[in-house]
DRENGU-23066 format. One record per atom (N, C-alpha, C): x, y, z; residue in one letter. Coordinates in steps of 0.2 Angstrom, whole numbers, padded with zeros to 4 digits, always signed. Layout:
<nodes>
XYZA...
</nodes>
This chain:
<nodes>
+0622+0710+0517M+0617+0708+0522M+0612+0713+0521M+0605+0711+0521K+0599+0716+0520K+0599+0720+0527K+0597+0726+0526K+0596+0731+0531K+0591+0728+0537K+0586+0725+0534S+0581+0723+0539S+0584+0717+0543S+0588+0713+0541T+0592+0708+0544T+0596+0710+0550T+0600+0716+0548I+0605+0719+0553I+0600+0722+0558I+0595+0725+0556S+0591+0728+0562S+0588+0723+0566S+0586+0717+0564S+0584+0711+0568S+0589+0709+0573S+0595+0709+0570M+0600+0706+0574M+0602+0711+0580M+0602+0717+0578L+0603+0723+0583L+0598+0722+0589L+0591+0722+0586A+0586+0721+0592A+0587+0715+0596A+0588+0710+0593A+0589+0704+0597A+0595+0705+0602A+0600+0708+0600T+0606+0709+0604T+0604+0714+0610T+0601+0719+0608S+0598+0724+0613S+0594+0721+0619S+0590+0716+0616G+0585+0713+0621G+0589+0709+0626G+0594+0705+0623M+0598+0701+0628M+0602+0705+0633M+0604+0711+0631L+0608+0715+0635L+0604+0718+0641L+0598+0720+0639V+0593+0723+0645V+0589+0718+0648V+0589+0711+0646S+0586+0707+0650S+0588+0705+0656S+0584+0706+0662G+0586+0705+0668G+0588+0697+0670G+0585+0692+0666A+0586+0685+0667A+0594+0684+0664A+0595+0687+0658V+0602+0686+0655V+0607+0689+0660V+0605+0695+0663W+0611+0698+0667W+0612+0694+0673W+0606+0690+0676A+0607+0686+0682A+0612+0680+0680A+0611+0678+0674D+0615+0672+0672D+0623+0674+0672D+0624+0680+0670Y+0631+0682+0669Y+0634+0686+0675Y+0631+0686+0681Q+0633+0689+0687Q+0639+0684+0690Q+0645+0687+0691L+0651+0683+0693L+0653+0687+0700L+0653+0683+0705N+0655+0686+0711N+0655+0680+0716N+0658+0682+0723L+0657+0677+0727L+0650+0677+0730L+0649+0671+0734R+0642+0671+0737R+0641+0676+0743R+0635+0677+0744E+0634+0682+0749E+0637+0679+0756E+0642+0683+0759P+0645+0680+0766P+0640+0680+0772P+0641+0675+0775Q+0636+0673+0781Q+0640+0673+0788Q+0646+0675+0788S+0649+0676+0794S+0655+0681+0793S+0658+0683+0799A+0663+0689+0800A+0668+0687+0795A+0671+0681+0796L+0677+0678+0791L+0675+0679+0784L+0669+0676+0782A+0667+0676+0775A+0666+0684+0773A+0664+0688+0777R+0664+0695+0775R+0670+0698+0774R+0675+0696+0778D+0682+0699+0777D+0685+0696+0770D+0683+0690+0769V+0686+0687+0763V+0683+0691+0756V+0676+0692+0757Y+0672+0695+0752Y+0675+0702+0751Y+0676+0706+0756D+0679+0713+0756D+0686+0713+0753D+0690+0708+0755L+0697+0708+0753L+0697+0706+0745L+0692+0702+0743H+0691+0700+0735H+0690+0707+0731H+0685+0710+0735T+0682+0716+0731T+0688+0722+0731T+0691+0723+0737M+0697+0728+0737M+0702+0726+0732M+0704+0720+0731I+0710+0718+0726I+0708+0718+0719I+0702+0717+0718N+0699+0717+0711N+0699+0725+0709N+0697+0729+0714L+0697+0737+0712L+0704+0739+0711L+0709+0737+0715V+0716+0739+0714V+0718+0737+0708V+0716+0730+0706C+0719+0728+0699C+0716+0732+0694C+0709+0734+0695L+0706+0738+0690L+0709+0745+0689L+0711+0748+0695V+0714+0755+0694V+0720+0755+0690V+0725+0749+0692I+0731+0748+0689I+0729+0747+0682I+0725+0743+0680F+0723+0742+0672F+0722+0749+0669F+0718+0753+0672I+0715+0759+0669I+0721+0764+0668I+0726+0764+0673V+0731+0769+0673V+0736+0767+0668V+0738+0760+0668V+0743+0758+0664V+0741+0758+0657V+0735+0755+0655F+0733+0755+0648F+0730+0762+0646F+0728+0766+0651G+0726+0773+0649G+0732+0776+0646G+0738+0776+0650A+0744+0780+0648A+0747+0777+0642A+0747+0771+0641M+0749+0768+0635M+0745+0769+0629M+0738+0769+0629F+0734+0771+0623F+0735+0779+0622F+0735+0783+0627Y+0736+0790+0626Y+0743+0791+0623Y+0748+0788+0625S+0755+0790+0622S+0755+0787+0615S+0752+0781+0613I+0751+0779+0606I+0747+0784+0602I+0742+0786+0605W+0737+0791+0600W+0740+0798+0600W+0743+0800+0605K+0746+0807+0605K+0752+0808+0601K+0756+0803+0602H+0763+0803+0599H+0763+0799+0592H+0758+0798+0588R+0758+0794+0583R+0762+0798+0577R+0764+0794+0572K+0768+0796+0567K+0764+0801+0562K+0758+0799+0562S+0753+0803+0557S+0753+0811+0558S+0754+0812+0564V+0753+0819+0566V+0760+0823+0567V+0765+0819+0564G+0772+0822+0564G+0776+0821+0570G+0774+0817+0575H+0779+0816+0581H+0784+0810+0578H+0790+0812+0580K+0796+0807+0579K+0798+0804+0586K+0800+0798+0585A+0803+0794+0591A+0808+0797+0595A+0807+0797+0601A+0812+0801+0606A+0818+0796+0607A+0823+0798+0608H+0830+0794+0610H+0832+0796+0617H+0831+0792+0621F+0833+0793+0628F+0836+0786+0631F+0839+0787+0637H+0842+0781+0640H+0839+0781+0647H+0841+0775+0651E+0837+0774+0657E+0837+0780+0662E+0833+0780+0667S+0832+0785+0672S+0832+0782+0679S+0836+0783+0683T+0837+0780+0689T+0831+0782+0693T+0829+0788+0693T+0823+0791+0697T+0817+0787+0695T+0815+0786+0688V+0809+0783+0686V+0809+0775+0688V+0815+0772+0688E+0816+0765+0690E+0815+0764+0698E+0817+0769+0702I+0815+0769+0709I+0808+0770+0710I+0804+0774+0706I+0798+0776+0707I+0793+0770+0705I+0795+0767+0700W+0791+0761+0698W+0792+0755+0701W+0797+0755+0706T+0799+0749+0710T+0795+0750+0717T+0796+0757+0719I+0793+0758+0726I+0785+0758+0726I+0782+0761+0721I+0775+0761+0720I+0771+0754+0721I+0774+0749+0716P+0771+0742+0717P+0772+0739+0724P+0778+0741+0727F+0780+0737+0733F+0775+0740+0738F+0773+0746+0739F+0767+0748+0743F+0761+0745+0742F+0759+0744+0735I+0753+0742+0733I+0752+0734+0736I+0758+0731+0735L+0758+0724+0737L+0757+0724+0745L+0761+0727+0748I+0760+0728+0756I+0754+0729+0758I+0750+0734+0754G+0743+0736+0756G+0738+0730+0755G+0740+0725+0750M+0736+0720+0749M+0737+0714+0753M+0744+0713+0755A+0746+0707+0759A+0744+0708+0766A+0744+0714+0769Y+0742+0714+0776Y+0735+0712+0778Y+0730+0714+0774P+0724+0711+0776P+0723+0704+0774P+0726+0702+0769A+0726+0695+0767A+0729+0691+0772A+0735+0692+0774T+0738+0689+0780T+0735+0688+0786T+0731+0694+0787K+0727+0694+0794K+0721+0689+0793K+0718+0689+0787S+0712+0685+0786S+0714+0677+0786S+0720+0676+0783V+0723+0669+0783V+0724+0666+0790V+0728+0671+0794L+0729+0669+0801L+0723+0668+0805L+0718+0672+0804E+0711+0671+0808E+0708+0664+0805E+0708+0662+0799M+0706+0656+0797M+0709+0650+0800M+0716+0651+0802K+0720+0645+0805K+0719+0645+0812K+0715+0650+0815D+0715+0650+0823D+0708+0645+0825D+0709+0639+0826T+0704+0635+0828T+0703+0634+0835T+0706+0638+0839S+0706+0638+0846S+0699+0639+0849S+0697+0637+0855N+0692+0638+0859N+0685+0638+0855N+0684+0632+0852P+0678+0630+0848P+0672+0629+0853P+0666+0630+0851D+0660+0629+0855D+0658+0622+0853D+0660+0619+0848M+0659+0612+0846M+0664+0610+0841M+0665+0603+0841T+0669+0600+0836T+0666+0594+0833T+0667+0594+0826I+0664+0589+0822I+0670+0586+0818I+0670+0579+0817K+0675+0576+0813K+0671+0575+0807K+0674+0577+0801V+0672+0576+0794V+0677+0571+0791V+0674+0565+0788T+0678+0560+0784T+0675+0560+0777T+0679+0561+0773G+0677+0560+0765G+0678+0554+0763G+0673+0551+0759Y+0673+0544+0756Y+0671+0545+0749Y+0673+0541+0744Q+0670+0541+0737Q+0664+0538+0738Q+0658+0542+0737W+0657+0549+0736W+0652+0551+0741W+0654+0552+0747K+0650+0555+0752K+0654+0557+0758K+0650+0560+0763W+0654+0563+0769W+0651+0559+0776W+0655+0559+0780E+0653+0556+0786E+0654+0561+0791E+0649+0563+0796Y+0649+0568+0801Y+0649+0564+0808Y+0654+0566+0812D+0653+0563+0819D+0654+0569+0824D+0649+0570+0827Y+0648+0575+0833Y+0651+0572+0839Y+0658+0574+0840L+0662+0570+0845L+0660+0570+0852L+0657+0575+0854K+0655+0575+0861K+0647+0573+0862K+0644+0572+0857D+0637+0571+0857D+0635+0564+0855D+0640+0560+0853G+0638+0553+0851G+0633+0552+0845G+0634+0557+0841V+0630+0556+0835V+0635+0556+0829V+0633+0551+0824K+0637+0550+0819K+0633+0547+0812K+0634+0550+0807F+0629+0548+0801F+0633+0550+0794F+0630+0547+0789M+0633+0548+0782M+0628+0553+0779M+0632+0557+0775S+0628+0561+0770S+0630+0560+0763S+0624+0559+0759T+0626+0557+0752T+0621+0561+0748T+0623+0561+0741L+0618+0565+0736L+0611+0563+0736L+0607+0568+0736K+0599+0566+0736K+0596+0567+0729K+0599+0570+0725T+0597+0572+0718T+0595+0565+0714T+0589+0564+0712P+0587+0558+0709P+0591+0557+0703P+0593+0550+0702R+0597+0548+0696R+0593+0550+0690R+0587+0550+0689E+0583+0552+0683E+0585+0560+0681E+0586+0564+0686Q+0588+0571+0684Q+0595+0571+0682Q+0600+0567+0684I+0606+0566+0682I+0607+0564+0675I+0603+0559+0673E+0603+0556+0667E+0598+0560+0662E+0596+0566+0664N+0591+0570+0659N+0585+0567+0658N+0582+0563+0662Q+0575+0559+0661Q+0570+0563+0665Q+0572+0568+0669Q+0568+0573+0673Q+0571+0580+0673Q+0566+0584+0674A+0569+0592+0674A+0573+0592+0680A+0578+0596+0680K+0583+0598+0685K+0579+0601+0691K+0580+0599+0697G+0577+0602+0703G+0581+0609+0705G+0578+0613+0710E+0581+0619+0711E+0588+0619+0714E+0590+0613+0718H+0596+0612+0720H+0599+0606+0717H+0599+0605+0711Y+0602+0600+0707Y+0610+0599+0709Y+0611+0593+0711L+0618+0591+0713L+0620+0595+0719L+0616+0598+0723L+0618+0602+0729L+0613+0600+0735L+0610+0594+0735E+0605+0592+0740E+0608+0585+0743E+0607+0584+0749V+0609+0578+0752V+0603+0575+0756V+0604+0569+0758D+0599+0566+0762D+0600+0568+0770D+0606+0569+0772N+0607+0571+0779N+0611+0578+0779N+0609+0583+0781E+0613+0589+0782E+0617+0589+0788E+0623+0593+0788L+0626+0595+0794L+0623+0600+0797L+0620+0599+0804V+0616+0604+0807V+0620+0607+0813V+0621+0614+0813V+0624+0617+0818V+0620+0623+0821V+0621+0625+0827P+0618+0631+0830P+0621+0637+0827P+0617+0642+0827V+0620+0649+0825V+0624+0652+0830V+0628+0656+0828N+0632+0660+0832N+0637+0656+0837N+0639+0650+0834K+0643+0645+0838K+0649+0644+0834K+0655+0644+0837K+0661+0643+0833K+0662+0635+0832K+0662+0633+0826V+0662+0626+0825V+0668+0624+0822V+0672+0619+0825R+0678+0617+0823R+0677+0610+0819R+0680+0610+0813V+0679+0603+0809V+0686+0600+0808V+0686+0594+0810L+0692+0590+0809L+0691+0586+0803L+0696+0586+0798L+0695+0584+0792L+0700+0578+0790L+0697+0572+0788T+0702+0567+0785T+0698+0564+0780T+0701+0558+0777A+0698+0555+0772A+0699+0547+0772A+0694+0543+0770G+0695+0536+0770G+0698+0532+0764G+0699+0537+0759D+0701+0533+0753D+0706+0538+0749D+0704+0543+0746V+0708+0548+0742V+0707+0555+0745V+0711+0559+0742I+0710+0567+0744I+0704+0570+0742I+0700+0572+0747H+0694+0576+0746H+0695+0583+0748H+0690+0588+0747A+0691+0594+0750A+0684+0597+0752A+0684+0600+0758W+0677+0602+0761W+0676+0609+0760W+0671+0612+0757W+0671+0619+0755W+0663+0621+0755W+0663+0627+0759V+0656+0630+0760V+0657+0637+0759V+0657+0640+0753P+0659+0647+0752P+0655+0652+0756P+0649+0652+0758E+0646+0657+0762E+0649+0658+0768E+0652+0652+0771L+0655+0653+0778L+0663+0653+0777L+0665+0653+0772A+0673+0655+0770A+0677+0649+0774A+0674+0643+0773V+0678+0637+0775V+0680+0632+0770V+0686+0631+0769K+0689+0626+0764K+0695+0623+0767K+0695+0616+0767Q+0701+0612+0769Q+0701+0606+0766Q+0707+0604+0764D+0708+0597+0761D+0707+0591+0766D+0705+0586+0764A+0703+0580+0768A+0708+0574+0766A+0714+0573+0769I+0719+0569+0766I+0719+0562+0771I+0719+0556+0767P+0720+0550+0771P+0726+0550+0775P+0725+0548+0782G+0731+0547+0786G+0732+0553+0790G+0729+0559+0789F+0730+0565+0792F+0724+0569+0794F+0725+0572+0800I+0719+0575+0803I+0721+0584+0801I+0717+0587+0798R+0717+0594+0797R+0711+0597+0800R+0712+0604+0801D+0706+0607+0804D+0704+0614+0801D+0698+0616+0802A+0696+0622+0800A+0690+0624+0805A+0687+0631+0803W+0682+0632+0808W+0677+0637+0804W+0671+0638+0806F+0666+0643+0804F+0662+0645+0810F+0659+0650+0809K+0654+0653+0814K+0649+0657+0810K+0643+0654+0808S+0638+0657+0805S+0634+0663+0809S+0633+0669+0807E+0629+0673+0810E+0622+0674+0809E+0620+0670+0804T+0613+0669+0802T+0611+0662+0801T+0604+0660+0802T+0601+0654+0801T+0600+0653+0794T+0600+0647+0791G+0599+0646+0784G+0602+0640+0782G+0602+0638+0776T+0605+0632+0773T+0610+0634+0768T+0616+0632+0769F+0622+0634+0765F+0625+0628+0761F+0627+0629+0755R+0628+0623+0751R+0636+0624+0748R+0639+0618+0748G+0646+0618+0744G+0646+0611+0741G+0653+0610+0739Q+0655+0604+0736Q+0662+0601+0738Q+0663+0595+0736C+0670+0593+0737C+0674+0596+0731C+0679+0600+0732V+0683+0604+0727V+0690+0601+0726V+0690+0595+0727E+0697+0591+0725E+0695+0585+0721E+0698+0585+0715L+0695+0579+0710L+0697+0572+0713L+0691+0569+0714C+0692+0563+0719C+0690+0556+0716C+0688+0557+0709G+0686+0551+0706G+0680+0552+0701G+0677+0547+0699K+0672+0548+0693K+0665+0551+0695K+0664+0551+0702D+0658+0554+0705D+0660+0560+0709D+0665+0563+0707H+0667+0569+0711H+0662+0575+0711H+0659+0575+0706A+0653+0581+0705A+0647+0579+0709A+0647+0573+0712F+0641+0570+0715F+0642+0570+0722F+0646+0574+0725M+0648+0574+0732M+0646+0581+0736M+0641+0583+0736P+0639+0590+0739P+0640+0590+0747P+0640+0596+0749I+0640+0598+0757I+0634+0603+0758I+0630+0601+0763V+0624+0605+0764V+0625+0607+0772V+0626+0613+0774V+0626+0615+0781V+0620+0619+0783V+0616+0616+0788K+0610+0619+0790K+0611+0622+0797K+0611+0629+0797V+0612+0633+0803V+0605+0634+0806V+0604+0633+0812V+0597+0633+0816V+0598+0637+0822V+0593+0639+0826T+0594+0641+0833T+0596+0635+0838T+0598+0637+0843Q+0600+0633+0848Q+0595+0628+0851Q+0589+0631+0851E+0583+0626+0853E+0582+0621+0847E+0582+0623+0841E+0580+0619+0836E+0586+0613+0835E+0592+0615+0836F+0598+0611+0836F+0598+0606+0842F+0595+0607+0848D+0594+0603+0853D+0589+0598+0852D+0584+0600+0848A+0579+0595+0846A+0581+0590+0841A+0585+0593+0836W+0588+0589+0831W+0592+0584+0834W+0596+0586+0838L+0601+0581+0841L+0598+0576+0845L+0593+0577+0849A+0589+0573+0853A+0586+0568+0848A+0583+0570+0842S+0581+0565+0837S+0585+0560+0834S+0592+0563+0833K+0597+0560+0830K+0599+0554+0835K+0600+0556+0841K+0602+0551+0846K+0596+0545+0847K+0590+0547+0846Q+0584+0542+0846Q+0585+0538+0840Q+0587+0541+0835G+0588+0537+0828G+0594+0532+0829G+0599+0534+0832A+0605+0530+0833A+0603+0524+0838A+0599+0525+0843A+0597+0519+0847A+0593+0515+0843A+0589+0517+0839T+0584+0513+0834T+0589+0509+0830T+0594+0512+0827A+0599+0508+0822A+0603+0503+0826A+0604+0504+0832A+0608+0500+0836A+0604+0494+0838A+0597+0495+0839A+0593+0489+0840A+0592+0485+0834A+0592+0489+0828E+0591+0484+0822E+0597+0479+0821E+0603+0481+0824N+0609+0476+0823N+0608+0470+0828N+0603+0470+0832T+0602+0463+0836T+0595+0461+0834T+0592+0463+0828K+0586+0460+0826K+0587+0454+0821K+0582+0450+0821T+0582+0445+0816T+0577+0447+0811T+0579+0448+0804F+0575+0451+0799F+0572+0445+0795F+0566+0447+0792T+0563+0442+0787T+0567+0444+0780T+0566+0440+0775Q+0569+0441+0769Q+0567+0447+0765Q+0560+0447+0766D+0557+0453+0763D+0559+0459+0766D+0560+0460+0773E+0563+0465+0776E+0570+0467+0773E+0574+0462+0773L+0581+0463+0771L+0581+0466+0763L+0576+0463+0759M+0577+0465+0752M+0574+0472+0751M+0569+0474+0755A+0567+0482+0755A+0572+0486+0758A+0575+0485+0763K+0581+0488+0766K+0587+0489+0761K+0588+0482+0759G+0594+0482+0755G+0594+0485+0748G+0589+0486+0746E+0588+0490+0739E+0589+0498+0740E+0587+0500+0747Q+0589+0507+0748Q+0596+0508+0749Q+0599+0503+0753V+0606+0504+0754V+0610+0504+0748V+0608+0499+0743Y+0612+0498+0737Y+0611+0504+0733Y+0605+0507+0732N+0605+0513+0728N+0609+0519+0730N+0609+0519+0737T+0613+0525+0740T+0621+0524+0740T+0623+0517+0740N+0630+0516+0741N+0634+0513+0735N+0630+0509+0732C+0633+0504+0726C+0631+0506+0719C+0625+0509+0718A+0623+0510+0711A+0627+0514+0707A+0631+0519+0710A+0634+0524+0706A+0639+0520+0702A+0642+0515+0705C+0648+0511+0701C+0645+0505+0698C+0641+0501+0701H+0639+0495+0698H+0632+0495+0695H+0629+0501+0695Q+0623+0503+0691Q+0617+0501+0694Q+0612+0504+0693A+0605+0502+0696A+0603+0495+0695A+0604+0493+0689N+0603+0486+0687N+0608+0481+0689N+0613+0483+0692G+0619+0478+0694G+0623+0475+0688G+0623+0479+0683M+0627+0476+0677M+0634+0480+0677M+0635+0484+0681G+0642+0487+0681G+0644+0491+0675G+0650+0493+0675V+0653+0496+0669V+0659+0492+0666V+0658+0489+0661P+0663+0485+0658P+0670+0488+0658P+0675+0485+0660G+0682+0488+0661G+0684+0492+0666G+0678+0494+0670A+0679+0499+0676A+0677+0496+0682A+0670+0494+0682F+0667+0491+0688F+0663+0485+0687F+0664+0480+0690P+0662+0473+0688P+0654+0472+0690P+0651+0468+0686A+0644+0468+0687A+0643+0463+0693A+0637+0464+0697I+0635+0460+0702I+0630+0455+0699I+0626+0456+0695S+0622+0452+0691S+0626+0445+0689S+0625+0440+0692G+0629+0434+0689G+0636+0433+0692G+0638+0438+0696S+0645+0437+0698S+0646+0431+0703S+0653+0429+0703K+0655+0424+0707K+0655+0426+0715K+0655+0432+0716V+0654+0435+0723V+0647+0434+0725V+0643+0437+0722A+0635+0437+0724A+0632+0430+0723A+0635+0425+0719T+0632+0419+0719T+0636+0413+0723T+0642+0416+0726G+0647+0411+0729G+0645+0411+0737G+0650+0409+0741P+0649+0408+0748P+0647+0415+0751P+0642+0415+0756I+0640+0421+0758I+0644+0425+0763I+0648+0421+0767D+0653+0424+0771D+0658+0428+0767D+0661+0425+0762A+0665+0429+0757A+0663+0436+0755A+0656+0435+0753H+0652+0441+0751H+0652+0446+0756H+0650+0444+0762I+0650+0449+0767I+0657+0452+0769I+0662+0448+0769K+0669+0451+0771K+0671+0456+0765K+0669+0455+0759L+0671+0459+0754L+0668+0466+0755L+0661+0466+0757V+0658+0472+0758V+0661+0476+0764V+0662+0472+0769L+0666+0475+0775L+0672+0478+0774L+0677+0474+0771N+0684+0475+0770N+0686+0478+0764N+0682+0478+0759G+0684+0481+0752G+0689+0476+0748G+0692+0479+0743K+0697+0475+0740K+0702+0480+0737K+0708+0479+0741P+0714+0483+0739P+0716+0483+0732P+0718+0489+0730G+0720+0489+0722G+0714+0490+0718G+0708+0491+0720T+0702+0491+0716T+0698+0498+0719T+0693+0500+0715A+0689+0505+0718A+0684+0502+0723A+0684+0495+0724M+0679+0493+0729M+0681+0495+0736M+0678+0500+0739A+0679+0502+0746A+0677+0498+0752A+0680+0499+0757A+0678+0495+0763A+0672+0498+0766A+0666+0495+0767F+0660+0499+0770F+0659+0496+0777F+0663+0493+0780G+0663+0491+0788G+0662+0497+0792G+0666+0502+0790G+0665+0508+0795G+0660+0513+0793G+0656+0512+0787Q+0651+0516+0785Q+0644+0514+0785Q+0643+0507+0786L+0637+0505+0786L+0636+0500+0792L+0630+0500+0795S+0628+0496+0801S+0628+0489+0799S+0628+0485+0804E+0628+0477+0803E+0621+0476+0799E+0616+0479+0801A+0609+0478+0798A+0610+0480+0791A+0613+0486+0789D+0614+0488+0782D+0618+0483+0778D+0623+0481+0780V+0627+0476+0777V+0623+0469+0775V+0620+0467+0780A+0616+0460+0780A+0611+0462+0774A+0607+0468+0774A+0602+0469+0769A+0605+0470+0762A+0610+0474+0762V+0613+0474+0755V+0616+0468+0752V+0619+0464+0756V+0621+0458+0754V+0616+0453+0751V+0610+0453+0756T+0604+0449+0754T+0601+0451+0748T+0601+0458+0747F+0598+0461+0740F+0602+0459+0735F+0609+0459+0735Q+0613+0458+0730Q+0612+0450+0728Q+0611+0446+0732R+0611+0439+0730R+0604+0437+0728R+0599+0441+0730N+0592+0438+0728N+0589+0444+0723N+0592+0448+0722G+0590+0453+0716G+0595+0454+0711G+0594+0460+0707L+0599+0462+0701L+0600+0455+0697L+0595+0451+0696G+0596+0445+0692G+0598+0439+0695G+0600+0440+0702N+0602+0434+0705N+0597+0431+0709N+0597+0424+0711S+0592+0421+0715S+0595+0415+0719S+0600+0417+0723V+0603+0412+0727V+0599+0409+0733V+0595+0413+0736G+0589+0410+0740G+0591+0411+0747G+0598+0413+0749D+0600+0413+0756D+0599+0420+0758D+0601+0422+0764M+0601+0429+0767M+0606+0429+0773M+0607+0435+0774A+0612+0437+0779A+0608+0440+0785A+0611+0440+0791Q+0607+0443+0797Q+0613+0447+0800Q+0611+0452+0804P+0616+0457+0807P+0621+0453+0812P+0619+0448+0815S+0623+0444+0820S+0628+0441+0816S+0627+0439+0810Q+0632+0435+0805Q+0637+0440+0804Q+0635+0447+0801V+0639+0452+0799V+0644+0454+0805V+0641+0454+0811A+0645+0457+0817A+0651+0451+0819A+0649+0445+0817G+0654+0440+0819G+0659+0440+0814G+0659+0442+0808L+0664+0443+0803L+0667+0449+0803L+0665+0454+0807K+0668+0461+0807K+0675+0460+0810K+0680+0463+0806G+0687+0463+0809G+0691+0457+0807G+0687+0452+0804G+0691+0446+0801G+0696+0448+0795G+0699+0443+0794A+0704+0443+0787A+0700+0444+0781A+0702+0449+0777E+0699+0450+0771E+0698+0444+0766E+0692+0444+0764A+0691+0438+0759A+0693+0440+0752A+0697+0436+0749A+0699+0438+0742A+0693+0437+0737A+0692+0441+0733A+0686+0440+0728A+0687+0435+0723A+0683+0430+0722P+0684+0425+0717P+0686+0428+0711P+0690+0425+0707A+0692+0427+0700A+0686+0428+0696A+0686+0433+0692G+0681+0434+0687G+0676+0438+0690G+0676+0441+0696N+0671+0446+0699N+0672+0452+0695N
</nodes>
């Protein structure tokens, strides 16, 4: 290899090593803690890593020194000796005390994580494929939180945003310096709710209620993800916690209650078809497009097409019941507990008169309300 080529390679390597941007890309550590518990976890992580580093240096240093100092080439001969009870006791006692020294603070932190008593507020969190439902139990506020990253970014048709795959349409908003207890469950498969800056992580299991807690000492926006493999869109299930002052939280809560009242009023409204189509497209893109695709063609062998399907072109009551109750044994989830009557009416109308279909009928919220809780409608064959 030419000397100039070698020099160029060394220069390029040196440039990479000293580049601040490159160093930033290779920084590996926990996220900056934002609560007392998260700080304990961070310090524990650092301490155990340092203990492991010291053990590594001592053990491998002694090993390499022995290999180098007692090598055959300088005249050393292998020693012949038998076991030493004293040495065996020493190398048993020392690791024992090292483990105790690490186990005590770790156990203390774990016990603190499990202490969900005396919370300032309680929020029920339900995981669905692939979104989160937040229910402020004492405040009468409930909403869904779904991925906000545009599909164009996911499909590499646009440049990635700053918070790619870590942005949602509705954040979980909580006040600063308040102990927040979260009750976790799931409506379909196992999920896991994780926000590293707040040191909170708990599985959400169908049929069970598990709890965790956090208390942020600073305001700000903290991001996490579902960390239990839950299906094809597992990577598209972010968590965003927005911590605000008490005054800001009270104002947000009041606006949410007003929004809930508006949504309830929508459930008694009679919509025009144009209104239903516009609203239905939004609901479809948020809840249905991930599986059935934006054009309604589905994924052959995995998710059926809506375009031209026997459900979307068949009896409208059966179509509504399928959306409300889902279809057991398939990926079709029940949306009766996730969407309002107005949302269901809108998305059914959109599916029947969009995506290549033109049935011409429409659903109203009152019709959906009348069908809620009824027997599940079997999807026609070939859907």
